[in-house]
SEPAMAR-231825 format. One record per residue: residue in one letter; residue number from 1; x, y, z of N, C-alpha, C in turn. Coordinates in Angstrom, 3 decimals. Layout:
- A NUM X Y Z X Y Z X Y Z
...
! end
This chain:
- M 1 -33.018 -68.422 -19.177 -32.214 -68.384 -17.952 -31.163 -69.488 -17.952
- R 2 -31.562 -70.647 -18.451 -30.628 -71.777 -18.484 -29.435 -71.477 -19.376
- Y 3 -29.705 -70.838 -20.532 -28.619 -70.522 -21.457 -27.736 -69.415 -20.899
- L 4 -28.319 -68.440 -20.176 -27.523 -67.378 -19.557 -26.588 -67.965 -18.505
- T 5 -27.109 -68.897 -17.722 -26.275 -69.552 -16.709 -25.121 -70.305 -17.347
- L 6 -25.406 -71.005 -18.463 -24.366 -71.752 -19.165 -23.285 -70.821 -19.693
- V 7 -23.696 -69.679 -20.239 -22.734 -68.706 -20.762 -21.863 -68.153 -19.641
- L 8 -22.476 -67.822 -18.492 -21.712 -67.283 -17.364 -20.701 -68.299 -16.841
- I 9 -21.114 -69.570 -16.749 -20.193 -70.619 -16.284 -19.043 -70.782 -17.257
- T 10 -19.343 -70.732 -18.554 -18.305 -70.869 -19.576 -17.303 -69.729 -19.500
- L 11 -17.800 -68.503 -19.368 -16.911 -67.341 -19.266 -16.058 -67.410 -18.014
- L 12 -16.669 -67.822 -16.912 -15.916 -67.943 -15.665 -14.834 -68.992 -15.785
- S 13 -15.138 -70.113 -16.434 -14.153 -71.182 -16.614 -12.996 -70.707 -17.459
- I 14 -13.282 -69.946 -18.519 -12.219 -69.418 -19.367 -11.344 -68.460 -18.584
- Q 15 -11.984 -67.598 -17.782 -11.220 -66.646 -16.990 -10.304 -67.356 -16.005
- L 16 -10.840 -68.383 -15.339 -10.031 -69.125 -14.379 -8.882 -69.831 -15.064
- S 17 -9.120 -70.381 -16.260 -8.077 -71.130 -16.949 -6.922 -70.226 -17.367
- Y 18 -7.192 -68.941 -17.585 -6.132 -68.043 -17.996 -5.548 -67.242 -16.838
- S 19 -6.172 -67.342 -15.666 -5.689 -66.529 -14.556 -4.915 -67.359 -13.539
- Q 20 -4.556 -68.571 -13.884 -3.813 -69.421 -12.977 -2.534 -69.913 -13.649
- I 21 -1.631 -70.407 -12.837 -0.398 -71.023 -13.328 -0.623 -72.525 -13.454
- H 22 -0.222 -73.081 -14.565 -0.309 -74.517 -14.797 1.095 -75.113 -14.812
- E 23 1.192 -76.368 -14.381 2.459 -77.097 -14.433 2.219 -78.453 -15.093
- F 24 3.126 -78.829 -15.942 3.067 -80.146 -16.573 4.487 -80.693 -16.626
- G 25 4.661 -81.960 -16.238 6.013 -82.504 -16.227 6.047 -84.005 -16.053
- V 26 7.191 -84.509 -15.589 7.433 -85.944 -15.490 7.862 -86.317 -14.080
- F 27 7.594 -87.572 -13.742 8.078 -88.176 -12.492 8.989 -89.338 -12.862
- V 28 10.155 -89.408 -12.226 11.087 -90.524 -12.427 11.608 -90.941 -11.055
- G 29 11.513 -92.220 -10.759 11.999 -92.694 -9.465 11.876 -94.193 -9.354
- G 30 11.572 -94.653 -8.160 11.462 -96.076 -7.902 10.279 -96.388 -7.011
- S 31 9.913 -97.664 -6.963 8.779 -98.104 -6.147 9.171 -99.324 -5.326
- N 32 8.437 -99.552 -4.260 8.575 -100.802 -3.519 7.236 -101.160 -2.896
- F 33 7.060 -102.453 -2.637 5.798 -102.995 -2.151 5.920 -103.397 -0.692
- I 34 4.808 -103.242 0.052 4.761 -103.651 1.455 3.483 -104.445 1.658
- G 35 3.617 -105.730 1.927 2.442 -106.573 2.085 2.786 -107.906 2.715
- D 36 2.131 -108.967 2.258 2.316 -110.298 2.848 3.409 -111.115 2.172
- V 37 3.986 -110.598 1.100 5.076 -111.279 0.403 6.227 -110.285 0.235
- G 38 7.438 -110.732 0.531 8.600 -109.881 0.345 9.009 -109.131 1.592
- A 39 9.956 -108.216 1.420 10.471 -107.418 2.521 9.429 -106.414 2.992
- T 40 9.618 -105.904 4.205 8.673 -104.953 4.776 9.316 -103.580 4.992
- N 41 10.417 -103.302 4.277 11.033 -101.979 4.366 10.084 -100.943 3.783
- Y 42 9.903 -99.835 4.484 8.924 -98.844 4.039 9.432 -97.997 2.886
- I 43 10.718 -97.640 2.913 11.280 -96.838 1.826 12.499 -97.582 1.285
- A 44 12.289 -98.359 0.226 13.367 -99.146 -0.369 13.068 -99.330 -1.850
- P 45 13.144 -98.239 -2.642 12.787 -98.342 -4.067 13.671 -99.327 -4.808
- K 46 13.027 -100.233 -5.541 13.760 -101.278 -6.270 13.419 -101.303 -7.756
- K 47 12.189 -100.943 -8.103 11.735 -101.002 -9.483 11.518 -99.596 -10.027
- L 48 11.833 -99.417 -11.309 11.673 -98.114 -11.949 10.209 -97.707 -11.971
- A 49 9.962 -96.441 -11.650 8.619 -95.858 -11.726 8.706 -94.572 -12.536
- I 50 7.856 -94.444 -13.536 7.848 -93.250 -14.378 6.404 -92.818 -14.604
- G 51 6.238 -91.549 -14.964 4.892 -91.082 -15.247 4.843 -89.598 -15.526
- G 52 3.627 -89.090 -15.652 3.398 -87.679 -15.916 2.602 -87.054 -14.796
- I 53 2.740 -85.736 -14.641 2.067 -85.024 -13.566 1.601 -83.664 -14.068
- Y 54 0.410 -83.255 -13.619 -0.132 -81.936 -13.961 -0.600 -81.261 -12.677
- K 55 -0.324 -79.964 -12.546 -0.763 -79.197 -11.387 -1.433 -77.904 -11.831
- W 56 -2.449 -77.513 -11.083 -3.093 -76.218 -11.257 -2.924 -75.462 -9.952
- N 57 -2.047 -74.469 -9.948 -1.730 -73.734 -8.735 -2.843 -72.738 -8.419
- R 58 -3.696 -73.108 -7.502 -4.859 -72.283 -7.177 -4.487 -71.081 -6.312
- S 59 -3.433 -71.197 -5.513 -2.955 -70.105 -4.673 -1.496 -70.381 -4.342
- P 60 -0.789 -69.462 -3.677 0.599 -69.738 -3.296 0.744 -70.859 -2.268
- R 61 -0.378 -71.324 -1.694 -0.297 -72.332 -0.643 -0.922 -73.672 -1.012
- H 62 -1.657 -73.751 -2.115 -2.217 -75.055 -2.472 -2.413 -75.169 -3.980
- S 63 -2.360 -76.428 -4.438 -2.513 -76.754 -5.858 -3.358 -78.003 -5.994
- Y 64 -4.143 -78.054 -7.058 -4.799 -79.297 -7.453 -3.852 -80.031 -8.403
- R 65 -3.756 -81.336 -8.242 -2.824 -82.068 -9.103 -3.375 -83.436 -9.476
- I 66 -2.886 -83.933 -10.599 -3.257 -85.259 -11.087 -2.012 -85.904 -11.685
- S 67 -1.860 -87.206 -11.492 -0.680 -87.900 -12.011 -1.059 -89.272 -12.533
- L 68 -0.282 -89.743 -13.486 -0.426 -91.088 -14.043 0.943 -91.749 -13.981
- L 69 1.059 -92.837 -13.209 2.347 -93.472 -12.962 2.314 -94.940 -13.378
- F 70 3.468 -95.406 -13.856 3.650 -96.794 -14.283 4.816 -97.396 -13.503
- T 71 4.640 -98.619 -13.000 5.733 -99.304 -12.326 5.428 -100.796 -12.237
- E 72 6.401 -101.560 -11.770 6.224 -102.995 -11.500 6.529 -103.225 -10.033
- L 73 5.537 -103.673 -9.283 5.736 -103.987 -7.875 6.308 -105.391 -7.746
- E 74 7.219 -105.543 -6.800 7.918 -106.816 -6.640 8.001 -107.177 -5.169
- G 75 7.823 -108.454 -4.876 8.011 -108.965 -3.529 8.822 -110.248 -3.562
- I 76 9.899 -110.300 -2.782 10.762 -111.483 -2.732 10.988 -111.840 -1.268
- D 77 10.459 -112.968 -0.851 10.565 -113.372 0.552 12.002 -113.485 1.037
- K 78 12.900 -113.909 0.177 14.294 -114.096 0.597 14.977 -112.777 0.951
- N 79 14.397 -111.656 0.521 14.938 -110.342 0.881 14.372 -109.808 2.186
- S 80 13.503 -110.586 2.822 12.868 -110.161 4.063 13.753 -110.484 5.272
- D 81 13.533 -109.735 6.360 14.221 -110.027 7.628 13.432 -111.026 8.463
- D 82 12.254 -111.409 7.994 11.409 -112.353 8.715 11.842 -113.780 8.365
- P 83 12.314 -114.558 9.349 12.785 -115.924 9.055 11.721 -116.807 8.413
- S 84 10.455 -116.634 8.808 9.402 -117.480 8.238 9.187 -117.164 6.763
- R 85 9.306 -115.906 6.385 9.176 -115.546 4.965 10.387 -116.034 4.173
- M 86 11.565 -115.902 4.766 12.765 -116.369 4.078 12.678 -117.868 3.798
- Q 87 12.158 -118.624 4.754 12.017 -120.062 4.573 10.924 -120.395 3.555
- R 88 9.847 -119.602 3.533 8.743 -119.837 2.593 9.188 -119.626 1.144
- G 89 9.889 -118.525 0.879 10.501 -118.307 -0.428 9.566 -117.921 -1.553
- Y 90 8.458 -117.248 -1.253 7.548 -116.803 -2.312 8.121 -115.586 -3.041
- E 91 7.726 -115.426 -4.300 8.103 -114.262 -5.093 6.944 -113.878 -6.015
- F 92 6.830 -112.570 -6.300 5.825 -112.133 -7.272 6.280 -110.839 -7.924
- K 93 5.720 -110.547 -9.100 5.863 -109.274 -9.792 4.501 -108.913 -10.366
- N 94 4.144 -107.653 -10.247 2.829 -107.222 -10.711 2.934 -105.811 -11.275
- K 95 2.686 -105.649 -12.571 2.726 -104.326 -13.190 1.450 -103.569 -12.853
- I 96 1.610 -102.286 -12.505 0.450 -101.477 -12.172 0.490 -100.155 -12.947
- I 97 -0.687 -99.620 -13.174 -0.861 -98.275 -13.724 -1.730 -97.528 -12.728
- E 98 -1.211 -96.426 -12.190 -1.926 -95.697 -11.146 -2.326 -94.301 -11.599
- L 99 -3.585 -93.958 -11.374 -4.092 -92.607 -11.576 -4.393 -92.026 -10.205
- S 100 -3.834 -90.851 -9.935 -4.001 -90.216 -8.630 -4.425 -88.764 -8.814
- A 101 -5.323 -88.298 -7.961 -5.776 -86.910 -8.010 -6.001 -86.409 -6.591
- G 102 -5.672 -85.143 -6.374 -5.852 -84.602 -5.037 -5.329 -83.187 -4.915
- M 103 -4.901 -82.837 -3.705 -4.469 -81.478 -3.422 -3.085 -81.477 -2.769
- E 104 -2.279 -80.518 -3.189 -0.936 -80.340 -2.647 -0.908 -79.073 -1.807
- F 105 -0.416 -79.178 -0.563 -0.339 -78.048 0.356 1.123 -77.711 0.616
- T 106 1.514 -76.450 0.448 2.883 -76.032 0.708 3.011 -75.476 2.129
- F 107 4.185 -75.654 2.733 4.428 -75.140 4.070 4.575 -73.616 4.049
- F 108 5.125 -73.094 2.946 5.322 -71.655 2.798 4.739 -71.214 1.460
- D 109 4.520 -69.909 1.308 4.036 -69.375 0.036 4.995 -69.740 -1.085
- F 110 4.434 -70.242 -2.180 5.243 -70.613 -3.345 4.722 -69.824 -4.535
- D 111 5.298 -68.637 -4.734 4.870 -67.719 -5.780 6.053 -67.462 -6.703
- L 112 5.934 -67.865 -7.954 7.039 -67.750 -8.904 7.231 -66.328 -9.417
- H 113 6.367 -65.403 -9.013 6.403 -64.072 -9.608 6.718 -62.969 -8.613
- N 114 7.204 -63.338 -7.428 7.534 -62.305 -6.458 9.028 -62.050 -6.366
- G 115 9.818 -62.676 -7.276 11.262 -62.479 -7.283 11.957 -63.351 -6.250
- G 116 13.248 -63.556 -6.429 14.017 -64.365 -5.495 13.827 -65.850 -5.733
- N 117 14.406 -66.651 -4.840 14.326 -68.095 -4.964 13.034 -68.598 -4.330
- A 118 12.281 -69.395 -5.063 11.039 -69.979 -4.551 11.277 -71.439 -4.225
- S 119 11.059 -71.823 -2.967 11.220 -73.213 -2.554 10.415 -73.441 -1.281
- T 120 9.942 -74.673 -1.111 9.148 -74.990 0.073 8.937 -76.488 0.196
- P 121 8.819 -77.004 1.416 8.316 -78.373 1.597 6.824 -78.393 1.286
- Y 122 6.291 -79.579 0.997 4.865 -79.689 0.716 4.340 -81.063 1.093
- L 123 3.026 -81.144 1.240 2.314 -82.388 1.496 1.285 -82.604 0.395
- Y 124 1.056 -83.854 0.051 0.053 -84.183 -0.961 -0.815 -85.333 -0.480
- T 125 -2.115 -85.234 -0.725 -3.026 -86.343 -0.455 -4.222 -86.244 -1.391
- G 126 -4.979 -87.306 -1.472 -6.131 -87.325 -2.373 -6.685 -88.727 -2.479
- I 127 -6.941 -89.165 -3.704 -7.415 -90.520 -3.963 -6.607 -91.106 -5.118
- S 128 -6.535 -92.422 -5.172 -5.808 -93.079 -6.260 -6.544 -94.345 -6.667
- I 129 -6.297 -94.760 -7.893 -6.824 -96.026 -8.396 -5.752 -96.653 -9.274
- A 130 -5.476 -97.928 -9.024 -4.409 -98.626 -9.745 -4.932 -99.949 -10.286
- S 131 -4.607 -100.242 -11.526 -4.973 -101.531 -12.118 -3.843 -102.535 -11.904
- Y 132 -4.202 -103.790 -11.674 -3.208 -104.840 -11.443 -3.783 -106.182 -11.883
- D 133 -2.904 -107.149 -12.121 -3.323 -108.488 -12.526 -3.596 -109.351 -11.301
- N 134 -4.544 -110.266 -11.440 -4.886 -111.180 -10.351 -4.166 -112.519 -10.515
- F 135 -3.652 -113.030 -9.397 -3.006 -114.341 -9.385 -3.060 -114.882 -7.962
- Y 136 -2.644 -116.121 -7.771 -2.592 -116.724 -6.438 -1.449 -117.725 -6.402
- F 137 -1.113 -118.168 -5.199 -0.046 -119.154 -5.026 -0.658 -120.534 -4.810
- N 138 -0.144 -121.502 -5.556 -0.568 -122.890 -5.412 0.674 -123.744 -5.194
- N 139 0.872 -124.185 -3.943 2.078 -124.941 -3.572 3.351 -124.170 -3.930
- G 140 3.308 -122.880 -3.702 4.494 -122.048 -3.924 4.650 -121.524 -5.329
- E 141 3.792 -121.943 -6.256 3.888 -121.486 -7.644 2.792 -120.474 -7.954
- L 142 3.161 -119.462 -8.729 2.190 -118.456 -9.134 1.245 -119.014 -10.196
- K 143 -0.042 -118.785 -9.987 -1.055 -119.188 -10.945 -1.893 -117.969 -11.317
- S 144 -1.914 -117.645 -12.585 -2.677 -116.489 -13.037 -4.173 -116.788 -13.020
- E 145 -4.979 -115.785 -12.638 -6.428 -115.907 -12.707 -6.967 -115.380 -14.038
- N 146 -6.045 -114.854 -14.866 -6.407 -114.308 -16.180 -7.450 -113.198 -16.090
- T 147 -7.398 -112.458 -15.003 -8.269 -111.296 -14.815 -7.444 -110.168 -14.216
- S 148 -8.008 -108.981 -14.208 -7.366 -107.833 -13.569 -8.385 -107.118 -12.700
- S 149 -7.896 -106.337 -11.732 -8.759 -105.613 -10.809 -8.219 -104.207 -10.596
- Y 150 -8.973 -103.418 -9.820 -8.566 -102.059 -9.490 -8.426 -101.915 -7.987
- A 151 -7.329 -101.284 -7.578 -7.089 -101.024 -6.165 -7.284 -99.534 -5.894
- Y 152 -8.305 -99.210 -5.107 -8.506 -97.828 -4.687 -7.630 -97.562 -3.469
- G 153 -7.147 -96.335 -3.356 -6.247 -96.050 -2.255 -6.198 -94.579 -1.880
- I 154 -5.412 -94.318 -0.844 -5.193 -92.958 -0.350 -3.708 -92.646 -0.480
- P 155 -3.330 -91.739 -1.374 -1.918 -91.359 -1.486 -1.538 -90.346 -0.412
- M 156 -0.343 -90.504 0.135 0.202 -89.574 1.127 1.661 -89.333 0.764
- A 157 2.013 -88.080 0.501 3.372 -87.789 0.038 3.925 -86.566 0.735
- L 158 5.231 -86.598 0.956 5.981 -85.470 1.504 7.082 -85.133 0.515
- G 159 7.224 -83.855 0.187 8.233 -83.471 -0.795 8.819 -82.108 -0.530
- Y 160 9.799 -81.767 -1.340 10.415 -80.437 -1.291 10.637 -79.994 -2.731
- K 161 10.128 -78.810 -3.073 10.248 -78.324 -4.441 10.910 -76.959 -4.466
- A 162 11.574 -76.678 -5.601 12.275 -75.405 -5.763 12.275 -75.024 -7.233
- A 163 12.157 -73.737 -7.486 12.233 -73.228 -8.851 13.693 -73.154 -9.264
- I 164 14.048 -73.820 -10.367 15.429 -73.795 -10.839 15.592 -72.838 -12.016
- S 165 14.470 -72.291 -12.487 14.481 -71.239 -13.497 13.126 -70.553 -13.446
- D 166 12.888 -69.613 -14.334 11.606 -68.909 -14.337 10.438 -69.837 -14.638
- Q 167 10.691 -70.954 -15.319 9.593 -71.823 -15.735 9.781 -73.296 -15.404
- L 168 10.856 -73.656 -14.713 11.099 -75.056 -14.359 11.140 -75.221 -12.841
- I 169 10.457 -76.253 -12.356 10.410 -76.556 -10.929 10.868 -77.992 -10.720
- L 170 11.825 -78.175 -9.832 12.362 -79.499 -9.503 11.904 -79.867 -8.100
- A 171 11.460 -81.110 -7.915 10.972 -81.543 -6.606 11.455 -82.951 -6.298
- L 172 11.721 -83.198 -5.017 12.021 -84.527 -4.494 10.845 -84.956 -3.641
- E 173 10.335 -86.170 -3.891 9.101 -86.597 -3.224 9.188 -88.042 -2.777
- I 174 8.650 -88.307 -1.578 8.503 -89.657 -1.046 7.028 -89.845 -0.723
- G 175 6.404 -90.841 -1.351 4.973 -91.022 -1.165 4.585 -92.459 -0.917
- A 176 3.586 -92.665 -0.051 3.054 -93.995 0.244 1.606 -94.057 -0.204
- R 177 1.184 -95.237 -0.631 -0.204 -95.481 -1.017 -0.781 -96.571 -0.135
- Y 178 -1.797 -96.206 0.640 -2.554 -97.214 1.375 -3.711 -97.646 0.488
- T 179 -3.808 -98.931 0.217 -4.861 -99.423 -0.676 -5.947 -100.141 0.118
- F 180 -7.111 -100.266 -0.521 -8.235 -100.964 0.088 -8.357 -102.381 -0.456
- T 181 -7.216 -102.993 -0.740 -7.196 -104.375 -1.227 -6.029 -105.123 -0.612
- D 182 -6.138 -106.432 -0.577 -5.063 -107.305 -0.092 -4.691 -108.330 -1.158
- E 183 -4.972 -107.977 -2.438 -4.812 -108.940 -3.521 -3.584 -108.717 -4.393
- I 184 -2.898 -107.575 -4.254 -1.841 -107.233 -5.209 -0.713 -108.261 -5.207
- D 185 -0.394 -108.823 -4.036 0.715 -109.775 -3.938 0.285 -111.221 -4.072
- G 186 -0.996 -111.473 -4.367 -1.478 -112.842 -4.524 -1.801 -113.551 -3.235
- S 187 -1.731 -112.848 -2.104 -2.022 -113.505 -0.823 -3.512 -113.759 -0.643
- V 188 -4.328 -113.029 -1.392 -5.780 -113.257 -1.389 -6.245 -113.312 -2.841
- P 189 -6.696 -114.460 -3.318 -7.180 -114.545 -4.710 -8.405 -113.666 -4.919
- D 190 -8.625 -113.260 -6.154 -9.797 -112.458 -6.471 -11.041 -113.332 -6.599
- A 191 -10.883 -114.532 -7.113 -12.017 -115.434 -7.294 -12.518 -115.938 -5.942
- K 192 -13.838 -115.872 -5.728 -14.418 -116.255 -4.440 -14.170 -117.719 -4.115
- E 193 -14.176 -118.569 -5.135 -14.011 -120.004 -4.876 -12.592 -120.362 -4.433
- L 194 -11.635 -119.420 -4.610 -10.250 -119.681 -4.208 -9.871 -119.028 -2.880
- K 195 -10.667 -118.074 -2.444 -10.300 -117.312 -1.243 -10.148 -118.195 -0.013
- A 196 -11.052 -119.139 0.168 -11.046 -119.949 1.388 -9.835 -120.869 1.484
- T 197 -9.330 -121.347 0.341 -8.268 -122.353 0.362 -6.882 -121.806 0.010
- K 198 -6.825 -120.672 -0.672 -5.534 -120.168 -1.153 -5.088 -118.861 -0.502
- S 199 -5.866 -118.324 0.410 -5.476 -117.081 1.080 -4.478 -117.360 2.194
- F 200 -3.605 -116.380 2.439 -2.637 -116.506 3.532 -2.228 -115.108 3.974
- G 201 -1.435 -115.058 5.053 -0.937 -113.778 5.543 -1.908 -113.119 6.505
- N 202 -1.639 -111.856 6.821 -2.442 -111.088 7.768 -3.642 -110.479 7.051
- I 203 -4.816 -111.016 7.304 -6.015 -110.545 6.601 -6.476 -109.184 7.109
- N 204 -5.890 -108.707 8.222 -6.281 -107.410 8.777 -5.456 -106.254 8.219
- N 205 -4.433 -106.543 7.437 -3.590 -105.502 6.851 -3.703 -105.527 5.334
- N 206 -4.097 -104.409 4.761 -4.150 -104.299 3.306 -2.773 -103.970 2.740
- D 207 -2.668 -103.993 1.425 -1.391 -103.759 0.758 -1.040 -102.268 0.714
- W 208 0.261 -101.994 0.778 0.824 -100.661 0.618 1.862 -100.713 -0.498
- Y 209 2.111 -99.582 -1.121 3.280 -99.437 -1.977 3.727 -97.982 -1.942
- T 210 4.988 -97.761 -2.246 5.553 -96.414 -2.146 6.227 -96.009 -3.450
- F 211 6.307 -94.703 -3.654 7.056 -94.104 -4.753 8.074 -93.133 -4.166
- T 212 9.286 -93.195 -4.645 10.333 -92.252 -4.252 11.013 -91.762 -5.518
- G 213 11.084 -90.440 -5.694 11.696 -89.947 -6.925 11.662 -88.442 -7.039
- I 214 11.864 -87.957 -8.254 11.891 -86.523 -8.524 10.854 -86.187 -9.593
- T 215 10.373 -84.959 -9.536 9.506 -84.447 -10.592 10.159 -83.201 -11.181
- L 216 10.005 -83.041 -12.462 10.455 -81.839 -13.159 9.263 -81.325 -13.945
- T 217 8.795 -80.130 -13.602 7.609 -79.580 -14.243 7.919 -78.247 -14.904
- Y 218 7.164 -77.987 -15.965 7.272 -76.736 -16.722 6.012 -75.916 -16.448
- T 219 6.177 -74.665 -16.096 5.039 -73.815 -15.788 4.648 -72.987 -16.998
- F 220 3.351 -72.761 -17.134 2.862 -71.928 -18.234 1.534 -71.303 -17.821
- G 221 1.079 -70.313 -18.586 -0.135 -69.582 -18.261 0.194 -68.203 -17.746
- R 222 -0.815 -67.343 -17.688 -0.621 -65.989 -17.214 -0.318 -65.955 -15.736
- N 223 0.343 -64.876 -15.304 0.613 -64.710 -13.884 -0.715 -64.670 -13.128
- P 224 -0.822 -65.442 -12.039 -2.081 -65.464 -11.311 -2.252 -64.247 -10.419
- C 225 -3.503 -63.943 -10.116 -3.812 -62.936 -9.118 -4.304 -63.651 -7.877
- F 226 -3.434 -63.762 -6.872 -3.796 -64.480 -5.674 -4.442 -63.497 -4.675
- C 227 -5.552 -62.904 -5.085 -6.216 -61.966 -4.200 -7.433 -62.610 -3.561
- A 228 -7.890 -61.977 -2.500 -9.069 -62.504 -1.806 -10.276 -62.423 -2.734
- Q 229 -11.066 -63.467 -2.745 -12.234 -63.515 -3.600 -13.490 -63.689 -2.765
! end
């Protein structure tokens, strides 16, 4: 019975893999950081962000997707509108690698095989994890902790996508990441022995960062059957 179940699951997986549309492509855009160091503009891309994206279109209204993005987050107090930050003059840069997975929901049916122009706004959310280096400020100077950590977060994105050919889809997307850490900008050291003396800023607000850019994906696989199951 166990082997029969395994065979049935395998056959079902193969059938699903060939009965759906897959997308694979690239993301190119910019990123900006929102936290205790630097400006607090919500959408102000300053650093290059690039990566890859994969989608499995489960129906005309939703897709499962996964992405891997690379960028450098930057915070410069002198670019802030807050006089106290401008006077403080802290700066930091932190390279991150983010893996995100979740579900994309379209406002309208997005079916590449019904003829005509396919386009729709969409929303994306899920979970994310980003690696970053740990450091802290000591009398205004950055001091590395020579360690790295992971920031778990919730991605939230709004975009608009359109088919520009039978197999290419172009999308414009603006996305924010709420993280469950306050360490990315160095305002809270990772080491416990440093937290009490080197922490600063609003301890009730965790770090955010945003991505703004375009995706270009290539579709492949057999035409899906979006019928009731």
